[in-house]
C-alpha positions in Angstrom: 120.0 108.2 114.8 119.0 110.4 117.6 119.7 108.6 120.9 118.5 108.7 124.4 118.5 107.6 127.8 116.7 107.8 131.0 117.6 106.9 134.6 115.9 107.3 137.8 118.1 108.3 140.7 118.3 110.7 143.6 119.9 113.9 143.9 123.3 112.5 145.0 126.3 114.4 143.3 128.0 110.7 143.3 125.4 110.2 140.1 127.6 112.6 138.0 130.1 110.4 136.6 127.4 107.9 135.6 125.5 110.5 133.9 128.6 111.8 132.0 129.5 108.1 131.0 125.9 107.7 129.9 126.0 110.8 127.8 129.2 109.8 126.2 128.1 106.4 125.2 124.8 107.6 123.1 126.5 108.3 119.8 129.9 107.9 118.0 132.4 110.8 119.1 133.2 111.2 115.4 129.6 112.3 114.8 128.5 115.8 115.0 125.5 116.2 117.4 123.9 117.8 120.4 123.8 116.3 123.7 120.9 117.5 125.8 120.7 116.8 129.8 117.2 117.7 131.4 116.6 117.0 135.2 113.0 115.6 135.3 111.2 114.2 138.0 113.0 111.5 139.8 116.2 111.1 137.3 117.7 112.5 134.3 116.7 112.5 130.7 120.0 112.5 128.1 119.4 112.8 124.4 121.7 113.2 121.4 120.2 114.9 118.3 122.0 116.2 115.1 120.4 119.0 112.8 118.2 116.7 110.9 116.7 115.0 114.0 112.9 115.6 114.7 113.1 116.0 118.5 110.2 117.7 120.7 110.2 118.2 124.4 107.3 119.4 126.4 107.0 120.5 130.1 103.6 119.7 131.7 101.6 122.0 134.2 102.3 119.9 136.9 106.1 119.8 136.3 106.4 116.5 134.2 107.8 116.2 130.7 106.9 114.5 127.2 109.8 113.6 124.9 109.3 112.6 121.4 112.4 111.4 119.3 111.4 111.1 115.5 107.9 111.5 113.5 104.6 110.4 114.7 102.1 110.6 112.5 98.0 110.5 112.8 96.9 107.6 110.5 94.4 109.4 108.8 95.0 113.0 108.6 98.4 115.0 107.6 99.0 116.2 111.5 102.6 115.3 113.1 102.0 114.2 116.6 103.9 116.9 119.1 105.2 116.2 122.6 102.3 118.1 123.7 99.7 115.9 122.1 101.8 113.1 123.6 101.4 114.3 127.1 97.7 114.8 127.0 97.0 111.4 125.5 100.1 109.1 125.5 98.0 106.0 124.4 96.9 107.6 121.3 100.7 107.8 120.1 101.2 104.0 120.3 99.4 103.1 117.1 100.6 106.0 115.2 102.4 105.7 112.0 106.1 106.8 111.6 109.6 105.9 113.0 109.7 107.2 116.6 110.5 106.7 120.6 108.5 108.5 123.2 108.5 109.1 126.9 106.1 110.6 129.3 106.9 111.2 132.9 104.2 112.9 135.1 104.8 115.5 137.7 104.7 112.5 140.4 107.3 110.5 138.5 105.0 108.1 137.1 106.6 106.8 133.5 105.4 105.8 130.4 107.6 104.9 127.4 107.5 103.2 124.2 108.1 103.4 120.4 106.6 102.9 117.1 104.0 100.1 116.4 106.5 98.2 114.5 109.1 98.1 117.5 111.7 99.6 114.8 113.1 102.3 117.1 115.4 100.4 119.6 114.5 100.9 123.4 116.0 98.8 126.2 115.5 98.6 129.7 117.6 97.4 132.7 116.1 94.5 134.4 117.1 94.2 137.9 115.7 95.5 141.4 118.7 97.9 142.0 118.5 100.2 139.0 116.0 101.4 136.4 117.1 102.9 133.2 115.7 103.3 129.7 118.0 103.7 126.5 118.3 103.2 123.0 121.5 101.0 123.2 122.6 98.5 125.9 125.9 100.1 125.5 124.5 103.2 127.4 122.6 101.1 130.0 126.2 99.2 130.7 127.4 102.5 132.1 125.2 102.1 135.1 127.2 100.6 138.1 124.6 98.1 138.9 124.0 96.8 135.4 124.6 93.1 135.3 126.9 92.7 132.3 126.9 88.8 132.4 126.4 87.2 129.1 123.0 85.9 128.5 124.1 82.6 126.6 120.4 81.9 125.2 120.6 85.5 123.8 123.6 85.2 122.2 122.5 82.0 120.7 119.2 83.6 119.5 121.5 86.7 117.9 123.6 83.7 115.9 120.8 81.8 114.8 118.7 84.6 113.8 121.1 87.5 112.6 119.9 89.5 115.5 117.3 88.2 118.1 113.7 88.7 117.6 112.6 88.2 121.4 113.4 90.5 124.1 116.6 88.8 125.0 119.9 90.8 124.8 123.6 89.4 124.8 123.6 90.4 128.5 121.4 89.6 131.4 121.2 93.3 132.2 118.9 94.4 129.9 115.8 93.4 127.5 114.3 95.1 124.6 111.0 96.2 124.8 108.9 94.4 122.1 106.5 96.0 119.4 103.2 97.2 120.9 104.7 97.2 124.4 104.4 100.2 127.0 106.8 100.5 129.8 105.0 101.8 132.8 107.0 102.5 136.2 105.1 104.0 138.9 106.3 106.9 141.0 107.1 104.4 144.2 110.3 103.5 145.1 110.0 100.2 143.1 112.1 99.8 140.2 110.3 97.0 138.6 108.1 98.3 135.6 105.2 96.7 134.1 104.9 96.2 130.3 101.4 97.2 129.2 100.1 95.8 125.8 99.0 98.1 123.0 99.7 96.1 120.0 97.8 96.7 117.2 95.5 93.5 115.7 97.2 93.7 112.2 95.4 90.6 110.5 92.1 90.6 108.8 89.9 87.3 108.3 88.0 89.0 105.4 90.4 88.6 102.3 90.3 90.3 99.1 90.7 87.7 96.5 89.8 90.0 93.2 93.0 91.1 91.8 91.5 94.4 90.3 90.1 95.2 93.6 93.5 94.5 95.5 95.4 96.4 93.3 93.4 99.4 93.6 93.5 99.3 97.3 97.1 99.2 96.9 97.3 101.9 94.9 95.0 104.4 97.2 96.5 103.4 100.5 100.3 103.7 99.2 99.5 106.9 97.8 97.8 108.2 100.9 100.9 106.8 102.9 103.3 108.7 100.7 101.6 111.9 101.0 101.4 111.3 104.7 105.2 111.0 105.1 106.5 113.3 102.6 106.5 117.0 103.7 107.7 118.9 100.6 107.6 118.3 96.6 111.7 119.1 96.9 112.4 116.1 98.7 115.3 113.7 98.4 114.8 109.8 97.8 117.1 107.0 97.9 116.9 105.3 94.5 118.0 101.7 94.1 117.2 99.8 91.0 114.6 97.7 92.7 110.7 97.2 92.9 110.3 99.2 96.1 112.2 102.2 94.6 110.2 102.0 91.5 107.0 102.2 93.6 107.9 105.1 95.3 109.1 106.8 92.2 105.7 106.3 90.8 104.0 107.7 93.7 106.0 110.7 93.7 105.0 111.4 90.0 101.4 110.9 90.9 101.8 113.3 93.7 103.4 115.7 91.7 106.7 115.6 93.6 110.1 115.8 91.5 112.7 114.6 94.2 116.3 114.3 93.6 117.6 110.7 93.2 120.4 109.3 95.6 122.1 106.1 94.7 124.8 104.0 96.4 127.9 102.7 94.7 129.5 103.5 91.0 127.8 104.8 88.0 128.4 101.9 86.1 126.6 99.3 88.8 123.5 98.0 87.2 121.4 99.4 89.9 122.8 102.6 89.6 122.1 102.4 85.5 118.4 101.5 86.3 118.0 104.1 89.2 119.3 107.1 86.9 116.9 106.0 84.4 114.2 106.1 87.0 115.2 109.5 88.3 115.0 110.9 84.8 111.4 109.7 84.5 110.6 111.4 88.0 112.3 114.7 86.8 114.7 115.2 89.6 118.5 115.1 89.7 120.3 112.3 90.2 123.6 111.8 92.6 125.8 109.0 93.1 127.1 108.3 96.5 130.5 106.4 96.7 131.2 104.0 99.4 133.3 105.6 101.7 134.3 103.6 104.6 135.8 104.8 108.0 138.7 103.1 109.0 138.0 99.4 110.0 138.8 99.8 113.6 136.0 102.7 113.8 133.4 100.8 112.1 133.9 97.6 114.2 133.9 99.9 117.4 130.8 101.6 116.4 128.9 98.8 115.3 129.5 96.9 118.7 128.7 99.9 120.5 125.5 101.0 119.2 124.0 97.5 118.2 125.6 94.7 120.4 125.0 92.4 117.9 121.6 93.3 117.7 121.8 93.7 113.8 123.5 90.5 113.2 126.7 92.3 112.6 126.0 92.1 108.8 125.9 95.6 107.8 129.4 96.8 109.4 130.5 97.9 106.0 127.4 99.3 104.3 128.3 102.9 105.3 127.1 104.7 101.8 124.4 106.2 104.0 127.0 108.9 105.6 127.5 110.6 102.2 123.9 111.6 102.7 125.1 113.2 105.9 128.0 115.0 104.2 125.6 116.1 101.9 123.6 117.7 104.5 120.2 116.0 103.5 118.1 116.4 106.3 115.6 113.8 105.3 115.3 111.0 102.7 112.4 108.9 101.5 113.1 105.3 101.1 111.4 102.1 100.2 113.3 100.3 102.8 110.8 97.4 104.3 108.3 97.5 101.5 109.3 94.3 100.3 108.2 92.7 103.8 104.9 93.8 103.5 104.3 92.9 99.7 106.4 89.5 99.5 105.8 87.3 102.7 106.8 84.2 100.4 110.2 83.8 99.2 111.7 81.4 96.4 114.3 79.3 98.0 115.2 75.9 97.7 113.5 74.0 100.4 112.5 70.4 101.1 109.9 71.4 103.6 106.2 72.3 103.4 105.3 76.1 103.3 103.0 75.8 106.5 106.0 74.5 108.8 108.6 75.9 111.2 111.6 74.2 109.3 110.7 75.8 106.0 110.6 79.2 107.8 113.6 78.4 109.5 115.4 77.6 105.9 114.1 80.6 104.1 113.8 83.4 106.8 114.5 82.6 110.5 117.8 81.2 110.2 118.8 81.7 106.7 121.1 85.0 107.6 122.4 83.4 110.6 124.8 80.4 111.5 123.0 77.2 110.4 121.3 75.8 113.5 122.4 72.3 113.4 126.0 73.4 112.8 125.7 75.8 115.7 124.3 73.3 118.1 127.2 70.8 116.8 130.0 73.2 117.6 128.6 74.5 121.0 130.5 72.8 124.0 128.7 70.6 126.0 127.2 72.0 129.2 125.9 75.7 129.2 126.3 76.6 125.7 125.0 73.8 124.2 121.9 74.0 126.6 121.5 77.6 125.6 121.4 76.7 121.8 118.5 74.1 122.6 116.7 76.5 124.8 117.0 79.3 122.0 115.5 76.8 119.5 112.7 75.8 121.7 112.1 79.4 122.2 111.8 80.2 118.7 109.8 77.1 118.2 107.4 78.2 120.7 107.0 81.8 119.2 106.2 80.2 115.8 103.7 77.8 117.3 101.9 81.1 118.6 101.5 82.7 115.3 97.9 83.1 113.9 96.1 83.9 110.7 96.5 82.1 107.4 99.7 81.1 105.7 100.7 84.7 104.0 99.7 85.9 107.7 102.0 83.8 109.7 105.0 84.5 106.9 104.3 88.0 107.3 104.8 88.0 111.1 107.9 85.7 110.7 109.4 88.2 108.6 108.5 91.5 110.7 109.7 89.4 113.9 113.1 88.0 112.8 114.2 90.1 109.8 112.0 93.6 109.5 112.9 94.7 113.1 116.3 93.1 114.4 118.2 93.2 111.2 116.8 96.0 108.7 115.5 97.9 111.6 119.1 98.1 113.1 120.6 99.4 109.8 117.8 101.8 109.5 118.8 103.5 113.2 122.5 103.7 112.0 121.0 105.7 108.6 119.1 108.0 110.8 122.3 109.2 112.6 123.3 111.1 109.3 119.7 111.7 107.6 115.9 111.1 108.8 114.5 108.2 106.9 110.8 108.6 105.9 109.3 105.3 105.1 105.9 104.4 104.1 106.4 101.0 105.1 105.9 102.3 108.7 102.4 103.4 107.8 99.7 101.6 109.8 96.7 102.1 107.5 98.9 100.9 104.6 100.1 98.0 106.3 96.7 96.9 107.4 95.3 97.2 103.9 98.3 94.6 102.6 97.1 92.2 105.2 93.5 92.5 103.8 94.7 91.0 100.5 94.9 87.1 99.8 98.0 85.4 100.1 97.5 84.2 96.6 97.9 87.7 95.2 101.0 88.1 97.1 103.2 85.3 95.4 106.0 86.7 93.3 105.5 90.3 94.3 102.3 90.0 92.2 100.3 92.6 94.2 103.5 95.0 94.0 104.3 94.5 90.3 101.0 95.2 89.1 100.5 98.3 91.3 103.8 99.8 89.8 102.7 98.9 86.3 99.2 100.6 86.9 100.8 103.5 88.5 103.5 104.0 85.7 103.8 102.0 82.9 106.9 103.8 81.9 108.8 103.1 85.1 107.5 99.5 84.9 109.5 98.9 81.6 112.8 100.1 83.2 114.2 96.9 84.1 115.1 95.9 87.8 118.1 95.2 89.2 118.9 92.0 91.0 121.9 90.0 92.0 121.5 88.5 88.4 123.4 89.8 85.5 120.2 90.0 83.3 117.8 92.3 85.1 114.1 92.2 84.0 111.1 94.7 84.1 107.7 94.5 85.2 106.3 95.2 81.7 108.8 93.7 78.8 110.5 96.1 76.3 112.6 95.5 73.4 114.6 98.7 74.0 115.7 97.4 77.2 117.4 94.2 76.0 119.3 96.4 73.6 120.1 99.1 76.7 121.5 96.1 78.7 123.8 95.0 75.8 124.8 98.5 75.5 125.8 98.5 79.1 127.5 95.2 79.3 129.6 96.5 76.1 130.6 99.9 78.1 131.6 97.3 81.1 133.7 95.5 78.9 135.5 98.6 77.3 136.1 99.9 81.1 137.8 96.3 81.5 135.1 95.1 83.9 133.2 92.0 84.5 129.5 91.8 85.0 130.2 90.7 88.7 132.0 94.1 88.9 128.7 95.9 88.3 127.0 94.6 91.5 127.5 96.7 94.5 126.6 94.4 97.0 129.5 91.9 96.8 131.9 94.7 96.4 131.4 95.9 99.9 129.9 92.8 101.6 132.1 89.8 100.1 134.0 87.9 102.6 137.0 88.3 100.5 137.1 92.1 100.2 139.8 94.0 101.6 137.7 95.4 104.6 136.1 92.1 105.4 139.7 90.5 105.2 140.6 93.0 107.8 137.6 92.6 110.0 138.3 88.9 109.9 142.0 89.4 111.0 141.2 91.3 114.1 138.6 89.0 114.9 141.2 86.4 115.7 142.0 88.1 118.9 138.6 87.0 120.2 138.8 83.3 119.0 140.4 81.9 122.4 137.2 83.5 124.1 134.9 82.1 121.9 136.6 78.4 122.3 135.4 78.7 125.8 131.8 78.5 124.4 132.2 76.5 121.4 134.7 73.5 120.3 137.8 75.0 119.2 138.1 72.4 116.1 134.8 72.8 114.9 134.8 76.4 115.2 138.1 76.3 113.1 136.2 74.0 110.5 133.8 76.6 110.0 135.5 79.9 110.4 139.5 79.0 109.9 142.0 81.2 111.3 143.0 83.9 109.1 144.2 84.0 106.4 142.8 80.6 105.8 139.9 80.6 103.4 136.6 79.3 104.2 135.3 76.2 102.7 133.9 76.6 99.1 130.2 76.2 100.3 130.7 78.8 103.0 131.9 81.4 100.3 128.6 81.3 98.5 126.2 84.4 98.7 124.3 82.8 101.5 127.0 80.9 103.3 128.9 84.4 103.9 126.1 85.7 106.5 127.0 83.2 109.1 130.6 83.8 108.8 130.2 87.6 109.5 128.2 86.7 112.2 130.8 84.1 114.0 133.4 87.1 113.5 130.8 89.7 115.2 130.6 87.3 118.0 134.7 86.9 118.4 135.0 90.7 118.1 132.1 91.1 120.9 134.0 88.5 123.1 137.1 90.4 122.4 135.8 93.7 123.4 134.5 92.3 126.8 138.1 91.5 127.8 
């Protein structure tokens, strides 16, 4: 991902070591990119870009500047907003579609900064009276000599509960993450305390569509318009999985007359790859497999902590297949990432609670990918850490109570706050260091349209499934991959049952089981070689973790390596919290 930093300072030559350290921290050293340094009113602007990075800088007639990192799209025209547009009318970009971050500094030194309406692009600011800086990572802010590195225990607790914090808190007191719809405003005066302006979008609609035919027609028309806005040529690349989001993108490509090449992570015999190859064949593009080639474990850990500081939950350390896109020199790729957030605010999961309750949302979304909240509270040492966990839970409860709209609207808000932005958004930022992602899921008119649909039509992804079926019956007959060994299709087909049996026979001939044909457990399983090595290295941080958590209870949850975790923790769902515990110990170890 392109990365940037603005720091306010005077012309003292003593600032040079700080600026050099900030520049060096913008991106991993092994990645090929260019570091830009611009002297701007009242400070310095630093940016890291690669050849594929959309980056635009404009100098105003008064000596001010505007920076746009990423692609900001007008909501109802194909126009891509430029830095010059931004300088003339910065409020207009705050509600634009796309994935981007922006900065305007007037000649007087007055500053405005923000990011896309969903808050996906990371934007952090310092929070003390002795320094002001903006950056895409807190590791960059950390290079400022007046930055406060003291741990924010409530922020740490929220990261462990939510798999990446949904609020403005980080794991350190010296920084805060800017929230969706917020604009940072700093006056030209000597004061270093910025204001946060509210430019958020009202996503919800009281007038809900209940007619299935009307809802599907709206879904088709709005997703088609979004696809055409966000894709630039008919010779583009598309990430193709075996899932429903990819299937909808492929159907939209066919409808738009595009024939994108398909790229799939994993091995050719994976269930996901088999269905993606068939999808690509229908689209008419060439299909490519992208093998998972992991950097050394030490490198993966260091980069994960430097870039995200647990903001991504430490769950996607080994998901590095996107690096193959960079090696293949693919400048931009269309992806269906995040579409399911808008089409599927409900989730089938065992729960003893009513859907319209905080305990239900904790079970199926907020705490599903973190350390179980009751377990975390029990492990926390009496005193500051236990108090911090309680305060974190209170904050989550207060945020949930502030949600408005009907049941589907509230669930969607939970998803966008607790899943889409901190976890999936952090993964997206890592992808963008290697290729630029184009997502129709960041299209404002499309998302507002889905919020007009009754929640009853969103259950079991009915609206999305029917959208795919109407767009392309042929694609709807290709089975959808899942973690199960019996892929199913939107539209049933006898041929697909036979095709699946042939695939299983091929696996047996190759000496593989059905479990071997799933990529996700192969790269994310707690007992894989990469995660065993990560776990072994995390042991060096256990002593520091035991200052916050009771030693015997932490060991009962995550035993000392190489003792295996309890069987219930080795399940698909149970492993998420274990990875977070490892990340916490590695983060504490890195702090020294």
